[in-house]
C-alpha positions as CSV (number, residue, x, y, z in Angstrom):
1,M,-50.4,43.2,5.9
2,K,-47.1,41.6,4.9
3,T,-44.2,42.4,7.2
4,L,-40.8,43.4,5.9
5,P,-37.9,41.1,6.5
6,I,-35.2,41.9,8.9
7,L,-31.9,42.1,7.0
8,M,-29.4,42.7,9.7
9,L,-29.0,43.1,13.5
10,C,-25.5,44.3,13.7
11,F,-24.0,45.3,17.1
12,A,-24.9,46.5,20.5
13,L,-24.2,50.1,21.3
14,S,-23.3,51.0,24.9
15,S,-25.0,54.4,24.9
16,F,-27.3,55.8,27.5
17,G,-29.4,53.4,29.7
18,A,-31.0,50.9,27.3
19,T,-29.3,48.4,25.0
20,A,-29.3,49.6,21.4
21,K,-28.8,47.6,18.2
22,S,-28.1,48.9,14.8
23,V,-30.7,47.5,12.5
24,S,-31.4,47.5,8.7
25,Y,-34.6,46.9,6.9
26,K,-36.2,47.6,3.5
27,S,-37.9,50.8,2.5
28,G,-39.1,50.3,-1.0
29,D,-36.1,49.3,-3.0
30,E,-33.7,50.8,-0.5
31,T,-32.1,49.4,2.7
32,V,-32.3,51.9,5.6
33,Q,-30.6,52.0,8.9
34,A,-32.0,52.7,12.4
35,L,-31.2,52.2,16.1
36,L,-33.4,49.8,18.1
37,Y,-33.5,50.4,21.8
38,A,-35.1,47.6,23.9
39,P,-36.1,47.4,27.5
40,E,-34.7,44.6,29.7
41,G,-36.8,41.4,29.7
42,K,-38.5,39.2,27.1
43,G,-41.6,41.3,26.4
44,P,-43.5,41.7,24.2
45,F,-43.5,45.4,24.8
46,P,-45.3,48.4,23.1
47,G,-43.2,49.9,20.3
48,I,-42.5,53.5,19.4
49,I,-41.1,55.1,16.2
50,V,-38.8,57.9,17.3
51,I,-38.3,60.7,14.7
52,H,-35.5,63.2,14.9
53,E,-35.4,66.9,14.6
54,Y,-34.0,68.7,11.5
55,W,-30.5,68.1,12.9
56,G,-30.7,64.4,12.1
57,L,-30.2,61.3,14.3
58,N,-27.9,62.9,16.8
59,D,-27.1,62.1,20.4
60,W,-30.0,64.0,21.9
61,V,-32.6,62.0,19.9
62,K,-30.8,58.8,20.7
63,E,-31.1,59.8,24.4
64,Q,-34.8,60.3,24.0
65,A,-35.1,56.8,22.5
66,S,-33.1,55.3,25.3
67,K,-35.3,57.1,27.9
68,L,-38.4,55.6,26.2
69,A,-36.9,52.1,26.3
70,D,-36.2,52.7,30.0
71,Q,-40.0,53.3,30.3
72,G,-40.7,49.9,28.9
73,Y,-41.0,50.5,25.1
74,V,-39.1,49.1,22.1
75,A,-38.0,52.4,20.6
76,L,-36.9,52.6,16.9
77,A,-34.9,55.7,16.3
78,I,-35.1,56.1,12.5
79,D,-32.7,58.1,10.3
80,L,-34.5,60.0,7.5
81,Y,-31.1,61.6,6.5
82,R,-29.3,58.4,5.6
83,G,-26.5,59.0,8.0
84,K,-26.1,62.7,7.7
85,V,-26.1,64.8,10.9
86,A,-26.1,68.6,10.7
87,T,-24.0,70.8,13.0
88,T,-25.3,74.2,11.9
89,P,-28.8,75.5,11.2
90,D,-27.9,76.3,7.6
91,E,-26.7,72.7,7.1
92,A,-29.8,71.3,8.8
93,H,-32.1,73.3,6.5
94,E,-30.1,72.2,3.5
95,I,-30.3,68.5,4.4
96,M,-34.0,68.7,5.4
97,R,-34.9,70.3,2.1
98,G,-33.1,67.5,0.3
99,V,-35.4,64.8,1.7
100,P,-38.1,63.8,-0.8
101,E,-41.5,63.8,1.0
102,D,-42.5,60.5,-0.6
103,R,-39.3,58.9,0.5
104,A,-39.7,60.1,4.0
105,K,-43.3,58.8,4.2
106,R,-42.1,55.5,2.7
107,D,-39.4,55.3,5.4
108,L,-42.0,56.0,8.1
109,H,-44.2,53.2,6.8
110,A,-41.2,50.8,6.7
111,A,-40.4,51.7,10.3
112,F,-44.0,50.9,11.3
113,E,-43.8,47.5,9.5
114,F,-40.4,46.7,11.0
115,L,-41.7,47.2,14.5
116,K,-44.7,45.0,13.7
117,S,-42.3,42.3,12.6
118,Q,-40.5,42.1,15.9
119,S,-41.4,39.3,18.2
120,S,-40.6,41.6,21.2
121,V,-43.2,44.2,20.1
122,K,-47.0,44.2,20.7
123,K,-48.2,44.6,17.1
124,D,-51.4,46.5,18.2
125,R,-49.5,48.8,20.6
126,I,-47.2,50.9,18.3
127,G,-46.9,54.7,18.6
128,A,-44.9,57.5,17.2
129,I,-43.1,60.5,18.6
130,G,-41.1,63.3,17.0
131,W,-39.7,66.8,17.6
132,C,-39.6,69.8,15.3
133,M,-39.4,68.4,11.8
134,G,-39.9,65.0,13.4
135,G,-43.0,66.2,15.1
136,G,-44.6,66.9,11.7
137,Y,-43.6,63.5,10.5
138,S,-45.0,62.0,13.6
139,L,-48.4,63.4,12.5
140,D,-47.8,62.0,9.1
141,V,-47.5,58.5,10.7
142,A,-50.9,59.0,12.3
143,L,-52.3,60.1,8.9
144,Q,-51.0,57.1,7.0
145,E,-51.1,54.2,9.6
146,P,-54.8,53.5,10.6
147,T,-53.7,51.1,13.3
148,L,-51.2,53.5,15.1
149,A,-52.1,53.4,18.8
150,A,-50.6,56.7,20.0
151,D,-49.0,59.8,18.5
152,V,-46.9,62.6,20.1
153,I,-46.3,65.8,18.2
154,N,-43.6,68.1,19.7
155,Y,-43.9,71.4,18.0
156,G,-44.3,69.9,14.5
157,H,-46.2,71.1,11.4
158,L,-49.9,70.6,11.5
159,A,-52.3,69.3,8.9
160,V,-55.5,71.3,8.5
161,D,-57.2,69.4,5.6
162,A,-60.4,67.9,7.0
163,D,-60.2,64.8,4.7
164,A,-56.7,64.1,5.9
165,L,-57.5,64.5,9.5
166,K,-60.4,62.1,9.2
167,K,-57.9,59.3,8.6
168,I,-56.5,59.7,12.2
169,N,-57.4,56.9,14.6
170,A,-54.6,57.3,17.1
171,P,-55.0,59.4,20.2
172,I,-52.9,62.6,19.8
173,L,-50.7,64.5,22.3
174,G,-49.6,67.8,20.9
175,I,-46.9,69.9,22.8
176,F,-46.3,73.4,21.6
177,G,-44.7,76.7,22.6
178,G,-46.9,79.8,22.9
179,K,-44.1,81.9,21.4
180,D,-43.2,79.6,18.5
181,R,-43.2,81.9,15.5
182,G,-43.3,79.0,13.0
183,I,-46.4,77.3,14.5
184,P,-48.8,80.0,15.7
185,V,-51.0,79.3,18.7
186,E,-54.1,80.1,16.5
187,D,-53.1,77.2,14.2
188,V,-52.6,74.8,17.1
189,K,-56.1,75.7,18.5
190,K,-57.7,75.3,15.1
191,F,-56.0,71.8,14.8
192,E,-57.3,70.9,18.2
193,Q,-60.8,72.1,17.5
194,Q,-61.0,70.3,14.2
195,L,-60.0,67.0,15.7
196,K,-62.4,67.3,18.6
197,Q,-65.3,68.1,16.2
198,M,-64.5,64.9,14.4
199,G,-64.6,63.0,17.7
200,K,-60.9,62.3,17.7
201,K,-58.9,61.9,21.0
202,V,-56.6,64.8,21.3
203,E,-54.7,66.6,24.1
204,I,-53.0,69.8,23.4
205,V,-50.5,71.5,25.8
206,I,-49.2,75.0,25.1
207,Y,-46.4,76.5,27.2
208,P,-47.1,80.2,27.0
209,D,-43.5,81.5,27.4
210,A,-41.8,78.8,25.3
211,G,-40.6,79.1,21.8
212,H,-39.7,76.4,19.2
213,A,-37.6,73.5,20.3
214,F,-37.8,74.4,24.0
215,E,-37.3,70.8,25.1
216,N,-33.8,70.4,23.8
217,P,-31.0,71.7,26.1
218,N,-28.8,72.2,23.0
219,N,-31.1,75.1,22.1
220,K,-29.1,77.5,24.3
221,D,-31.4,80.5,23.8
222,G,-34.7,78.7,23.8
223,Y,-34.4,75.7,26.2
224,R,-36.8,75.9,29.1
225,A,-36.0,73.2,31.7
226,D,-39.2,73.4,33.7
227,D,-41.4,73.2,30.7
228,A,-39.3,70.5,29.2
229,A,-39.6,68.4,32.3
230,D,-43.4,68.9,32.4
231,A,-43.6,68.0,28.7
232,W,-41.7,64.8,29.3
233,K,-43.9,63.8,32.3
234,R,-47.0,64.4,30.2
235,T,-45.5,62.3,27.4
236,V,-44.8,59.5,29.7
237,D,-48.3,59.6,31.2
238,F,-49.9,59.8,27.8
239,L,-48.0,56.8,26.4
240,K,-48.7,54.8,29.6
241,R,-52.4,55.4,29.1
242,T,-52.5,54.6,25.4
243,L,-49.8,52.0,24.8
244,K,-49.6,50.0,28.1
């Protein structure tokens, strides 16, 4: 598959632990921006597409990308909102609704191709991770990229169409809250059952007392520190098994 050209590697950002660069690459006829977090050393390393919540590419998501780079991955924190970052739930919903689905999927494919084009990235060891809205888009990456090597869905929307699920080749780790009103446990279990019946590799973890977005400390009412720590440990272990 033809790789997309790198248009620009701008400047290093001194945020969090890993070194980050602002990068630009083509998505269809558009040029999109992202942040590329790289581990120390020459590599090549496994790569991960990091997909933000409905708030946009804010500091919390950048921190997750930096933490993944500290674990030895080249982490590409993409920006589906084209620079917009919400500060209120109403604003987040408004921006999210304004993102065309076909454009988002095109951006996800472009991110995958961009990581493949990097000499520092192992082309057959690319995964995806997302939270909330980004969790759903992380599943979309698995649906549209047959060579994706790992996929982490943190309380994101789930596909139930059998023909769509057949396209998944990547091992899946799904992390959900038992009290998430938007993603009922019954739907999560059905998703798990369907994948297992198809012979897919899937691990589902449900935290019984957690609601939606329980991993983000900015979620003052719903953050659950112990569950979030366990979820992160499971994520690190899963990615180590599948990408390293």
